C-alpha positions, 0 to 999 in steps of 0.5 A: 187439324192433327198436324196443326196440333202437333206443330203447336205441341212441338213449338210449345216444347221448344220454349226455353225454360228459365236458366239457373242463376249464373254469377256474371260479376263480383266485387271484389272480382275473382282472383283479385289481389286487394291492399285493404279488406273490402267493406262489402261484396257485390254479386251480380247474376243473370236474373232476379234472385230472392235476396232473403233466401240468399247467403254469402260467407268468406272462408280463409285458407285455414277454414275459418269462416267470416259471415258476410251479412246481406244488407237488409237495406240493400237497394241493389237491383233484383239481380244483385246481392250486396253483403257487408264484410267484417274486417278480414286478415291478410291471406287467401279468401274464398267467397261462397255464395248460395242464392234462390233462383227465380226458376225455383232452384238453389244455386251456389258457387265460390271464387277466391281473392287475396288480401295482401299484407 
């Protein structure tokens, strides 16, 4: 009986723990060069995220911030966030995102794209 209990305990401890949210894809894509300012950003993660507790912002090469508003009417899947983007000036932009992951952790990241003149 002790061996059975030890085996069950060992298997229970080997059960995978939900991973933090990982960014799987984005529009505009990382390192993209765009000819016009995007109307929205779309971020797709590997698991469900809490949209109400998520943030997205854009930072230009001088450090000025343009807040991308997560659309309250967002009908994207639970593993995606859609944010409205204000008109952006040409130049390099960094997308900074922060989401509340289903495992209870806040996860953040960033990537860049360029808006051609």
